[in-house]
GUZA-142693 format. One line per field, with one value per residue (C-alpha): x, y, z; residue number from 1. Coordinates in nm, 4 decimals. Last residue first. Example, Ala and Ser with C-alpha at 12.3 -4.5 7.8 and 13.67 -1.06 7.14 Angstrom:
<keros>
east <- c(1.3670:1.2300)
north <- c(-0.1060:-0.4500)
up <- c(0.7140:0.7800)
num <- c(2:1)
</keros>
This chain:
<keros>
east <- c(1.4076:1.2540:1.4587:1.7752:1.5967:1.6069:1.9663:2.0375:1.8177:2.0571:2.4018:2.2351:2.1094:2.4280:2.6626:2.4129:2.4435:2.7949:2.8022:2.5749:2.8251:3.0999:2.9208:2.7817:3.1508:3.2808:3.0534:3.0798:3.4737:3.3851:3.1517:3.4336:3.6013:3.4198:3.3432:3.0660:2.8860:2.5365:2.5209:2.2027:2.4702:2.5351:2.1834:2.3114:2.5297:2.2772:2.0754:2.2790:2.4091:2.0579:2.0251:2.3917:2.2800:1.9657:2.1374:2.3105:2.0879:1.9083:2.2503:2.3344:2.0075:2.0734:2.4640:2.2942:2.0491:2.2973:2.5143:2.2095:2.1642:1.8598:1.4858:1.1965:0.8817:0.8033:0.6314:0.9686:0.9458:0.6358:0.8475:1.0890:0.8815:0.7163:1.0604:1.1562:0.8683:0.9218:1.2206:1.1898:0.9069:1.0930:1.4055:1.1047:0.9376:1.3148:1.3528:1.0728:1.1793:1.5165:1.3400:1.0824:1.3304:1.5584:1.2307:1.1834:1.4836:1.7919:1.9410:1.6369:1.6395:1.3018:1.0323:0.8810:0.6286:0.3430:0.3680:0.6120:0.6893:0.9805:1.1933:1.3565:1.6794:1.8301:1.5109:1.4074:1.3825:1.2778:0.9802:0.8128:0.7924:0.6985:0.4611:0.2485:0.4602:0.5199:0.8498:1.1301:1.4200:1.7013:1.8200:2.0178:1.7620:1.8501:1.6968:1.3971:1.3435:1.3630:1.1127:0.8726:0.8785:0.8411:0.5501:0.3824:0.3827:0.2397:-0.0756:-0.0831:-0.3753:-0.1930:0.1727:0.2846:0.1517:0.3175:0.5658:0.8464:1.1057:1.3820:1.6053:1.2838:1.2694:0.8939:0.8709:0.8730:0.5291:0.3343:0.4102:0.2548:-0.0180:-0.0247:-0.0232:-0.2190:-0.5491:-0.4011:-0.4669:-0.7863:-0.8807:-0.8837:-1.2333:-1.2328:-0.9029:-1.0606:-0.8839:-0.6135:-0.3084:-0.4533:-0.4562:-0.0578:0.0011:0.0273:0.2680:0.4497:0.7323:0.3966:0.3420:0.7316:0.7077:0.3774:0.5251:0.8225:1.1741:1.5462:1.8956:2.1547:2.3421:2.0304:1.7095:1.4491:1.0928:0.9760:0.6078:0.5504:0.3967:0.0806:0.1377:0.1226:-0.2695:-0.3282:-0.2385:-0.4557:-0.6844:-0.9649:-1.3181:-1.4495:-1.0940:-0.9791:-0.7424:-0.4687:-0.4130:-0.5126:-0.2427:0.0243:0.3134:0.6098:0.8337:1.0490:1.3148:1.5866:1.8932:1.8704:1.8768:1.5488:1.5932:1.2889:1.3353:1.2223:0.8126:0.4371:0.5449:0.3837:0.2010:0.1751:0.5413:0.7314:0.8841:0.6360:0.3448:0.6030:0.5939:0.2409:0.1848:0.3707:0.1882:0.0984:-0.2394:-0.1885:0.0661:0.4167:0.6874:0.8604:1.1171:1.4504:1.6849:1.9421:2.1512:2.2788:2.2374:1.9526:2.0208:1.7618:1.6315:1.2915:1.2336:0.9051:0.7274:0.4006:0.1985:-0.1617:-0.2817:-0.3919:-0.2864:0.0979:0.4289:0.7899:1.1106:1.4025:1.6730:1.5298:1.7979:1.7313:1.9503:2.2663:2.5983:2.3712:2.1968:2.1757:1.8855:1.7977:1.8494:1.5244:1.6738:1.2985:1.3715:1.0094:1.0445:0.7353:0.5513:0.3611:0.4202:0.4888:0.2947:0.3660:0.4492:0.1842:-0.0536:0.1966:0.1523:-0.2181:-0.2284:0.0005:-0.2175:-0.5013:-0.2659:-0.1111:-0.5121:-0.5795:-0.2591:-0.4007:-0.7000:-0.5195:-0.4785:-0.4455:-0.2614:0.0401:0.2344:0.5964:0.4931:0.3080:0.6153:0.8411:0.5843:0.5455:0.9768:0.9954:0.6360:0.8653:1.1576:0.8959:0.7231:1.0272:1.0995:0.7694:0.8050:1.0885:0.9671:0.6611:0.8738:1.1155:0.7679:0.6649:0.9258:0.9386:0.5660:0.6989:0.9193:0.7268:0.4308:0.6105:0.7103:0.3872:0.2384:0.1691:-0.0751:-0.0422:-0.3404:-0.2951:-0.5637:-0.5482:-0.6095:-0.2615:-0.2091:-0.4754:-0.2962:-0.4809:-0.2762:-0.3114:-0.1990:-0.2199:-0.1586:0.2359:0.3559:0.0600:0.0587:0.4196:0.3494:0.1042:-0.0526:-0.3829:-0.6704:-0.8530:-1.0463:-1.0329:-1.2188:-1.1553:-1.0328:-0.8849:-0.5314:-0.3289:-0.6421:-0.5693:-0.1780:-0.1980:-0.4517:-0.2038:0.0777:-0.1887:-0.2952:0.0613:0.1673:-0.1374:-0.3819:-0.5629:-0.5134:-0.4156:-0.7679:-0.6903:-0.9866:-1.1315:-1.3960:-1.4679:-1.6363:-1.8100:-1.9128:-1.7515:-1.9652:-1.7015:-1.4475:-1.6885:-1.7735:-1.4246:-1.3123:-1.5896:-1.4980:-1.1385:-1.2630:-1.4868:-1.1708:-0.9846:-1.2162:-1.2449:-1.5120:-1.7918:-2.0259:-2.0346:-2.1134:-1.9491:-2.0815:-1.8230:-1.5363:-1.2948:-1.2206:-0.8509:-0.8752:-0.6979:-0.9949:-1.2741:-1.1500:-1.1414:-1.4638:-1.6071:-1.4101:-1.5067:-1.8571:-1.8315:-1.6587:-1.9922:-2.1844:-2.1351:-2.4857:-2.6751:-2.5064:-2.5796:-2.9936:-2.9574:-2.8212:-3.1317:-3.3897:-3.2694:-3.2737:-3.5834:-3.8159:-3.5634:-3.7344:-3.6334:-3.2802:-3.3539:-3.0192:-2.8690:-3.1953:-3.0926:-2.7193:-2.8513:-3.0851:-2.7793:-2.5820:-2.8582:-2.8974:-2.5411:-2.5193:-2.7822:-2.6818:-2.8908:-2.6496:-2.7263:-2.5309:-2.1894:-2.3072:-2.5113:-2.1832:-1.9871:-2.2714:-2.5398:-2.6355:-2.3915:-2.5232:-2.1907:-2.1031:-1.7586:-1.5300:-1.2805:-1.4786:-1.4683:-1.7298:-1.9226:-2.0391:-2.2843:-2.3136:-2.6518:-2.6533:-2.3242:-2.2934:-2.2145:-2.1706:-2.1676:-2.0535:-2.1610:-2.1059:-2.0432:-2.2695:-2.1810:-2.2278:-2.3565:-1.9819:-1.8136:-1.9255:-1.7662:-1.4770:-1.3811:-1.4601:-1.2295:-0.9831:-1.0140:-0.7181:-0.6991:-0.3911:-0.2266:-0.3850:-0.3349:-0.6171:-0.4575:-0.6857:-0.6810:-0.8659:-1.0662:-1.3707:-1.3014:-1.3046:-1.3121:-1.1869:-1.2990:-1.2616:-1.4187:-1.2543:-1.1467:-1.1310:-1.2202:-1.2083:-1.4416:-1.7646:-1.6454:-1.6129:-1.6471:-1.6540:-1.6832:-1.5928:-1.7603:-1.6624:-1.7455:-1.7926:-1.8063:-1.6514:-1.5883)
north <- c(-5.4121:-5.1864:-5.2871:-5.1703:-4.8200:-4.8201:-4.9286:-4.5930:-4.3445:-4.4677:-4.4061:-4.0362:-3.9642:-4.0592:-3.8602:-3.5659:-3.5682:-3.5812:-3.2336:-3.0671:-3.1868:-3.0105:-2.6906:-2.6460:-2.6955:-2.4389:-2.2137:-2.1945:-2.1469:-1.8222:-1.7232:-1.7625:-1.5310:-1.2740:-1.2830:-1.4151:-1.1782:-1.1925:-1.5840:-1.6623:-1.9076:-2.1357:-2.2905:-2.3469:-2.6152:-2.7631:-2.8313:-3.0010:-3.1894:-3.3491:-3.4086:-3.6026:-3.8091:-3.8622:-3.9166:-4.1768:-4.4164:-4.4491:-4.4967:-4.7732:-4.9570:-4.9396:-5.0650:-5.3816:-5.4406:-5.4388:-5.6119:-5.9035:-5.9019:-5.6733:-5.8452:-5.8138:-5.8925:-5.5647:-5.3910:-5.2479:-5.0753:-4.9127:-4.7302:-4.6365:-4.4681:-4.2987:-4.1787:-4.0511:-3.8120:-3.6874:-3.6249:-3.4105:-3.2133:-3.1672:-2.9824:-2.7916:-2.6498:-2.6195:-2.3836:-2.2162:-2.1352:-1.9991:-1.7495:-1.6336:-1.5254:-1.3738:-1.1904:-1.0634:-0.9008:-1.0837:-1.2529:-1.4618:-1.4260:-1.6966:-1.6986:-2.0057:-1.8811:-2.1205:-1.9587:-1.9332:-1.5637:-1.4625:-1.1699:-1.0613:-0.8995:-0.5869:-0.3984:-0.0718:-0.1822:-0.5126:-0.4488:-0.2035:-0.4022:-0.7191:-0.4638:-0.7239:-0.4652:-0.4970:-0.2560:-0.2343:0.1131:0.1889:0.4989:0.6336:0.7276:0.7396:0.4419:0.5085:0.9001:0.7663:0.4493:0.7006:0.9913:0.6551:0.5615:0.8928:0.8845:0.4925:0.6416:0.5280:0.3636:0.0934:0.1171:0.1780:-0.1761:-0.1099:0.1168:0.0985:0.4402:0.3908:0.7477:0.9533:1.3645:1.3752:1.5076:1.1714:1.0387:1.3635:1.3164:0.9850:1.0368:1.3418:1.0765:0.8519:1.0800:1.1690:0.8527:0.7709:1.1123:1.4389:1.6539:1.5213:1.7165:2.0691:2.2196:2.4719:2.2829:2.1763:2.5406:2.6081:2.2774:1.9059:1.7116:1.5761:1.8419:2.1084:1.9812:2.0658:2.3956:2.4968:2.3374:2.5531:2.4503:2.4102:2.4487:2.3699:2.1807:1.9026:1.9993:2.0632:2.1065:2.4771:2.5202:2.2390:1.9079:2.0148:2.2686:1.9715:1.8778:2.2774:2.2636:2.0084:2.1842:2.0496:2.1007:1.7764:1.5900:1.2699:1.0723:0.9750:0.5988:0.2810:0.0935:0.1853:0.4033:0.4691:0.6553:0.5924:0.7786:0.5912:0.7274:0.5795:0.2307:-0.0158:-0.3866:-0.6329:-0.8546:-1.2426:-1.3334:-1.2730:-0.9561:-0.6275:-0.4570:-0.0969:-0.1096:0.0150:-0.3103:-0.5410:-0.3126:-0.4013:-0.7771:-0.7936:-0.6670:-0.9179:-1.2050:-1.4711:-1.3454:-1.2795:-1.5252:-1.3786:-1.1327:-0.8551:-0.6731:-0.5486:-0.2440:-0.2334:0.1193:0.0639:-0.3157:-0.4411:-0.7470:-1.0737:-1.3335:-1.4941:-1.7247:-1.8159:-1.5644:-1.5094:-1.8494:-1.8672:-2.1352:-1.8891:-1.5413:-1.5674:-1.3813:-1.4765:-1.2732:-1.4647:-1.1594:-0.8670:-0.6211:-0.2570:0.0109:0.0067:0.2003:0.5497:0.6339:1.0326:1.2355:1.2440:1.5832:1.5483:1.5839:1.4639:1.5860:1.5081:1.5998:1.7599:1.6215:1.9104:1.9268:2.2852:2.4615:2.8232:2.7848:2.5607:2.8181:3.1475:2.9244:2.9259:3.2679:3.3337:3.1398:3.3735:3.6719:3.4948:3.4974:3.8508:3.9642:3.7726:3.8982:4.2558:4.4694:4.8347:4.9010:4.8195:4.5055:4.5614:4.3976:4.1363:4.0372:4.0446:3.8300:3.5747:3.5355:3.5037:3.2439:3.0449:2.9731:2.9160:2.6846:2.4833:2.4458:2.2881:2.0421:1.9329:1.8515:1.7043:1.4956:1.3904:1.3277:1.0717:0.8977:0.8804:0.7649:0.5022:0.3149:0.3386:0.1772:-0.0720:-0.1800:-0.1931:-0.4161:-0.3175:-0.1132:0.2565:0.4846:0.8455:1.0568:1.4246:1.6345:1.6121:1.2496:1.0043:0.6873:0.3762:0.0646:-0.2293:-0.5779:-0.6180:-0.9031:-0.9597:-0.6202:-0.4699:-0.7198:-0.6809:-0.2485:-0.3305:0.0386:-0.0918:0.0653:-0.1933:-0.2707:-0.6420:-0.8618:-1.2367:-1.5259:-1.6704:-1.8240:-1.4849:-1.3863:-1.6544:-1.6971:-1.3562:-1.3856:-1.6952:-1.4538:-1.1821:-1.4950:-1.6077:-1.2559:-1.1708:-0.9999:-0.7062:-0.4555:-0.7151:-0.5600:-0.1957:-0.0670:-0.3930:-0.3144:-0.6973:-0.6640:-0.9600:-1.1195:-1.4608:-1.4823:-1.6989:-1.3759:-1.1133:-1.3188:-1.4177:-1.0533:-0.9407:-1.1964:-1.1119:-0.7584:-0.9110:-1.0929:-0.7744:-0.5795:-0.8990:-1.0891:-1.2388:-0.9816:-1.2157:-1.5122:-1.8054:-2.1276:-2.1333:-2.1325:-2.2068:-1.8195:-1.8256:-1.6476:-1.9850:-2.1797:-1.9682:-1.9852:-2.3529:-2.3819:-2.1935:-2.4150:-2.7349:-2.5614:-2.4670:-2.8313:-3.0152:-2.7893:-2.8675:-2.8173:-3.1010:-3.2597:-3.0502:-3.0550:-3.4292:-3.4546:-3.1933:-3.4190:-3.6985:-3.5296:-3.4364:-3.7465:-3.9095:-3.6634:-3.8860:-3.7811:-3.4375:-3.2618:-3.3928:-3.2388:-2.8934:-2.9577:-2.9901:-2.7192:-2.5054:-2.6052:-2.5535:-2.1504:-2.1549:-2.2185:-1.9502:-1.6894:-1.4634:-1.4240:-1.4044:-1.8163:-1.6598:-1.5140:-1.7608:-1.9559:-1.6750:-1.6290:-1.3851:-1.1470:-0.8906:-0.8510:-0.6893:-0.3906:-0.3583:-0.0633:-0.0790:-0.1577:-0.4903:-0.4129:-0.6286:-0.5633:-0.8129:-0.7678:-0.8315:-0.4453:-0.3749:-0.0138:0.3247:0.5628:0.9202:1.2726:1.5426:1.5878:1.1773:0.9604:0.7878:0.4011:0.2848:0.0748:0.2344:0.5980:0.4932:0.3708:0.6682:0.9095:0.6487:0.7700:1.1194:1.3190:1.2719:1.0457:1.0631:0.8374:0.4837:0.2937:-0.1099:-0.2934:-0.6607:-0.6720:-1.0192:-0.8496:-0.5002:-0.1336:0.2038:0.5536:0.8896:1.2302:1.5320:1.6757:1.5785:1.6325:1.9937:2.0905:2.4473:2.2181:1.8901:1.8488:1.5171:1.5244:1.2133:1.2686:0.9181:0.5887:0.3068:-0.0400:-0.3890:-0.3968:-0.7017)
up <- c(-2.1395:-1.8847:-1.5713:-1.7647:-1.7862:-1.4397:-1.3870:-1.6403:-1.4332:-1.1071:-1.2863:-1.4714:-1.0912:-0.9623:-1.2288:-1.1561:-0.7462:-0.8072:-1.0207:-0.7647:-0.4839:-0.6953:-0.7947:-0.4000:-0.2882:-0.5350:-0.4478:-0.0952:-0.1010:-0.3646:-0.0660:0.1724:-0.0454:-0.0248:0.3095:0.4961:0.7251:0.5938:0.6499:0.4391:0.1850:0.4646:0.4001:0.0723:0.2143:0.4243:0.1765:-0.1006:0.2522:0.2613:-0.0914:-0.0837:0.1499:-0.0041:-0.3239:-0.1175:-0.0042:-0.3970:-0.5263:-0.2341:-0.3142:-0.7311:-0.6487:-0.4269:-0.6843:-1.0139:-0.7983:-0.7628:-1.1027:-1.2024:-1.1825:-1.4035:-1.2066:-1.1808:-0.8418:-0.7658:-1.0593:-1.0123:-0.7128:-0.9085:-1.1184:-0.8950:-0.6856:-0.9633:-1.0647:-0.7115:-0.7359:-1.0768:-0.8344:-0.5943:-0.7879:-0.9612:-0.6273:-0.5277:-0.8200:-0.7937:-0.4171:-0.5181:-0.8340:-0.6228:-0.3369:-0.5920:-0.7294:-0.3927:-0.2696:-0.1637:0.1232:0.3383:0.6677:0.7217:1.0453:1.1744:1.4883:1.3201:0.9695:0.7251:0.7690:0.5493:0.6895:0.3768:0.2468:0.0436:0.0194:-0.2157:-0.5991:-0.5835:-0.2352:-0.4674:-0.7655:-0.5739:-0.3978:-0.1359:0.0970:0.4868:0.5027:0.7918:0.7022:0.9094:0.7785:0.5527:0.3116:-0.0614:-0.2098:0.0462:-0.1727:-0.4999:-0.3913:-0.2746:-0.5676:-0.7683:-0.6017:-0.5878:-1.0027:-0.9605:-0.8152:-0.3982:-0.3059:-0.1187:-0.1967:0.1893:0.3215:0.6905:0.6671:0.9759:0.9090:1.1831:1.1577:1.1572:1.0991:1.1794:0.8005:0.6906:0.8622:0.7910:0.4154:0.3963:0.5959:0.3259:0.0492:0.1893:0.1772:-0.1705:-0.2831:-0.1152:-0.2923:-0.1149:0.0134:0.3104:0.3888:0.3025:0.0273:0.1063:0.0623:-0.3208:-0.4322:-0.3673:-0.5116:-0.3553:-0.4943:-0.2454:-0.3441:-0.3159:0.0281:0.1480:-0.0212:0.2022:0.5453:0.4958:0.3743:0.5560:0.5491:0.7796:0.5035:0.5233:0.5812:0.8677:0.7737:0.8755:1.0000:1.2357:1.2944:1.3351:1.0457:0.8157:0.9042:0.8413:0.5122:0.3849:0.5576:0.8603:0.8348:0.9831:1.0959:0.9013:1.0993:0.8773:0.7204:0.9304:0.7208:0.9437:0.8513:1.1697:1.2091:1.4810:1.6166:1.7627:1.9360:2.2107:2.1223:2.1759:2.3650:2.2826:2.5313:2.5499:2.6642:2.5590:2.3512:2.4373:2.1178:2.0838:2.1895:1.8233:1.7460:1.8632:1.6484:1.3873:1.4086:1.4486:1.1517:0.9487:1.2189:0.9485:0.9378:0.5355:0.3866:0.4456:0.3524:0.5025:0.3524:0.5177:0.4529:0.7258:0.7201:1.0427:1.1999:1.3135:1.6071:1.5752:1.7864:1.8209:2.0709:1.8981:1.7135:1.5655:1.6869:1.6248:1.8593:2.0975:1.9772:2.0124:2.0890:2.1375:2.1647:2.2760:2.2175:1.9651:1.9466:1.8162:1.7061:1.9179:1.7652:1.7078:1.4866:1.3790:1.3592:0.9522:0.7870:0.5236:0.1614:0.0068:-0.3502:-0.5219:-0.8990:-0.9908:-1.3593:-1.3858:-1.7501:-1.9455:-2.2268:-2.2240:-2.5986:-2.7491:-2.5891:-2.7687:-3.0607:-3.0863:-2.9885:-3.3012:-3.5245:-3.4803:-3.5436:-3.8790:-3.9834:-3.9510:-4.1130:-4.4284:-4.3971:-4.3460:-4.0724:-4.0941:-3.7358:-3.8983:-3.7611:-3.5578:-3.2121:-3.3980:-3.5648:-3.2731:-3.1072:-3.4176:-3.3724:-3.0050:-3.0415:-3.3192:-3.0803:-2.8045:-3.0258:-3.1299:-2.7472:-2.7234:-2.9780:-2.8564:-2.5282:-2.6898:-2.8427:-2.4895:-2.3666:-2.6043:-2.5972:-2.2578:-2.2654:-2.5326:-2.3527:-2.0031:-2.2081:-2.3675:-2.0232:-1.9063:-2.1259:-2.5119:-2.6912:-2.5067:-2.5655:-2.4827:-2.3298:-2.2361:-1.9246:-1.7538:-1.8446:-1.8307:-1.9170:-2.1290:-2.1352:-2.3071:-2.3072:-1.9527:-1.7246:-1.6616:-1.6660:-1.5232:-1.2307:-1.2059:-1.1940:-0.9001:-0.8957:-1.0404:-1.1896:-1.4519:-1.7121:-1.8082:-2.0808:-2.0327:-2.1926:-1.8979:-1.9157:-1.8420:-1.5681:-1.3384:-1.4001:-1.2421:-0.9532:-0.8719:-0.8391:-0.5982:-0.4101:-0.3047:-0.2549:0.0159:-0.1148:0.0327:-0.2068:-0.5970:-0.6869:-0.7009:-0.8650:-1.1644:-1.3835:-1.5477:-1.9061:-2.0415:-1.6677:-1.5380:-1.2223:-1.0359:-1.1095:-0.9756:-0.6546:-0.6037:-0.5740:-0.3773:-0.1401:-0.1295:-0.0484:0.2589:0.3720:0.3870:0.5710:0.8539:0.7868:1.1107:0.9343:0.6150:0.8086:0.8264:0.6512:0.3413:0.5652:0.2986:0.2073:0.1409:-0.2146:-0.3302:-0.1901:-0.2695:-0.6405:-0.6597:-0.5089:-0.8191:-1.0428:-0.9012:-0.8911:-1.2880:-1.4040:-1.2406:-1.4121:-1.7481:-1.8307:-1.9727:-1.6611:-1.3919:-1.5162:-1.5555:-1.1834:-1.0632:-1.2343:-1.1170:-0.7618:-0.7888:-0.8916:-0.6442:-0.3304:-0.0342:-0.0261:0.0431:0.1533:-0.2144:-0.3900:-0.2481:-0.3356:-0.7179:-0.6831:-0.5754:-0.8819:-1.1388:-0.9631:-0.9674:-1.3323:-1.4164:-1.2546:-1.1112:-0.7883:-0.4508:-0.4808:-0.3933:-0.0897:0.0617:0.0575:0.1883:0.4277:0.4341:0.7046:0.6221:0.2609:0.0749:-0.0688:0.0628:-0.0250:-0.3210:-0.5841:-0.8077:-1.0978:-1.3096:-1.6753:-1.8380:-2.2751:-2.3681:-2.6181:-2.6741:-2.4353:-2.5070:-2.2945:-2.3804:-2.3665:-2.1179:-1.7528:-1.7149:-1.5283:-1.2230:-1.1041:-1.4364:-1.4283:-1.6952:-1.4943:-1.1779:-1.3469:-1.5086:-1.1746:-0.9780:-1.2034:-1.2328:-1.1521:-0.7648:-0.7972:-1.0883:-1.4152:-1.5211:-1.6650:-1.7175:-2.0441:-2.0820:-2.4147:-2.4704:-2.6333:-2.6866:-2.4752:-2.6247:-2.6181:-2.5942:-2.3713:-2.4259:-2.0814:-1.7628:-1.3905:-1.3888:-1.0416:-1.0498:-0.9206:-0.9518:-1.2888:-1.5355:-1.9416:-2.1982:-2.5916:-2.6386:-2.4652:-2.6599:-2.4248:-2.6148:-2.9232:-3.1085)
num <- c(620:619:618:617:616:615:614:613:612:611:610:609:608:607:606:605:604:603:602:601:600:599:598:597:596:595:594:593:592:591:590:589:588:587:586:585:584:583:582:581:580:579:578:577:576:575:574:573:572:571:570:569:568:567:566:565:564:563:562:561:560:559:558:557:556:555:554:553:552:551:550:549:548:547:546:545:544:543:542:541:540:539:538:537:536:535:534:533:532:531:530:529:528:527:526:525:524:523:522:521:520:519:518:517:516:515:514:513:512:511:510:509:508:507:506:505:504:503:502:501:500:499:498:497:496:495:494:493:492:491:490:489:488:487:486:485:484:483:482:481:480:479:478:477:476:475:474:473:472:471:470:469:468:467:466:465:464:463:462:461:460:459:458:457:456:455:454:453:452:451:450:449:448:447:446:445:444:443:442:441:440:439:438:437:436:435:434:433:432:431:430:429:428:427:426:425:424:423:422:421:420:419:418:417:416:415:414:413:412:411:410:409:408:407:406:405:404:403:402:401:400:399:398:397:396:395:394:393:392:391:390:389:388:387:386:385:384:383:382:381:380:379:378:377:376:375:374:373:372:371:370:369:368:367:366:365:364:363:362:361:360:359:358:357:356:355:354:353:352:351:350:349:348:347:346:345:344:343:342:341:340:339:338:337:336:335:334:333:332:331:330:329:328:327:326:325:324:323:322:321:320:319:318:317:316:315:314:313:312:311:310:309:308:307:306:305:304:303:302:301:300:299:298:297:296:295:294:293:292:291:290:289:288:287:286:285:284:283:282:281:280:279:278:277:276:275:274:273:272:271:270:269:268:267:266:265:264:263:262:261:260:259:258:257:256:255:254:253:252:251:250:249:248:247:246:245:244:243:242:241:240:239:238:237:236:235:234:233:232:231:230:229:228:227:226:225:224:223:222:221:220:219:218:217:216:215:214:213:212:211:210:209:208:207:206:205:204:203:202:201:200:199:198:197:196:195:194:193:192:191:190:189:188:187:186:185:184:183:182:181:180:179:178:177:176:175:174:173:172:171:170:169:168:167:166:165:164:163:162:161:160:159:158:157:156:155:154:153:152:151:150:149:148:147:146:145:144:143:142:141:140:139:138:137:136:135:134:133:132:131:130:129:128:127:126:125:124:123:122:121:120:119:118:117:116:115:114:113:112:111:110:109:108:107:106:105:104:103:102:101:100:99:98:97:96:95:94:93:92:91:90:89:88:87:86:85:84:83:82:81:80:79:78:77:76:75:74:73:72:71:70:69:68:67:66:65:64:63:62:61:60:59:58:57:56:55:54:53:52:51:50:49:48:47:46:45:44:43:42:41:40:39:38:37:36:35:34:33:32:31:30:29:28:27:26:25:24:23:22:21:20:19:18:17:16:15:14:13:12:11:10:9:8:7:6:5:4:3:2:1)
</keros>
């Protein structure tokens, strides 16, 4: 069933032509991602679909009666309402029934009103709806339902907007960067929510794992043309590479044909026949194809990093707390040369505070932080770049110098550097206030990197960056020889660039995990699976203890001994697994520990099999 049809729409702002005559459609239950570079029209497309903006030409046709909802970047909430009042401030029929039921509960003397409200809840199956909306609010950490919107942080407001659109279940949900301001736990919940719900989605997101696991179609705006890929992100990457290769071959063919036709044009007689005039028209078309070139700039950041000394950063018994919220509790760590650390944890657990402690913008309550003499920080914060009215892009860079030092004694001008960051010469003289959110982030990133740091600190650097720029940033960071610490909810990004993780568990507990995010997720899932299996076994054991059928005395004794031994073995297993976190382990020691763990797991398996045999005997 077709919900929305986009027919030959175009959009320009002055001389800037974003897109022209593009068409596509959105069908029921499709989950579509819209991919394009920053500044090429992503937000404009979303605004047009959400009826906030209109195209210069063409039209958008909506199926009669369909409802759309738009999750935008900025908050559009009534600051005077509470969280719960915000949810109920809609025209949702079911929500009105739930609201009437709660009002009846608060007035128990009116039995008739309560009975009517109860029957309406039953008739419209509102109980399930209420359970689901409370679950959504809980998953998005919006549990204080009476809290005013005005008292919420920016991230909480974004999550409340998200909860609102999910709860109201529109026919078409339009999403602008839905994973921004969500921690990793929330993102993974949202992935599973969208995967199981029959919803029609049209979204812009830079989260490539989210694209991979949620979307079944990618629509790409590239060089002003629209391309559709019926598959997930991996499929899109394969097909895009094939398309670009095919375009390259066709362009080369056109160049060869152009040379041939140019030679003919130079030799043609002045008296032109109908046939020759047709060939002349074809010539100009061939010339246009031959001169086609992609605007994929490979950003090569060969910045000459200042030398790191033997002492990097040392943290000795560092503690920091905000009232009852403990961030660090006697935390010790010594940074080594070339370390690449990812920082993950729930919102509010203290990730950004750690970065601010390292850079001195926040002071620890106790302990020592020792910074090496040669350390030069490059700190990319979530605040972004301050916009100065009337300032041009090139002027922002020139505040840091006209030339940037590169390796081998070379240098490039500020203009050349901006080109490498995908700002062409014309764009460099645009006013900063005209830049898109993603372009501002890219410019800010440029100002951080050109300061020639040897210790990079990045706080959510992937927010609002397009996928092209993310690939550029990742390639730079992979070659960056200095130290790197990054806070990010972008799992794809983390997997590519970090070697180990600081996991903020809350209340001052920080674990050092040796691996990237996918390694950590696999490890966590295995623990959850093990715990669930153990719980089921315990439940079975407890049920059997109440049974009247008894084992022999020796078997009862054996069962009791096995249960005791399994607890001991599980403790040994946990302790042994913890030893693998030591980064100084030699390959020989790792092999030795692996052999010990294998023997331990075999013993646990043998004991569990015998334990289950004895339990099964109870059933007979």
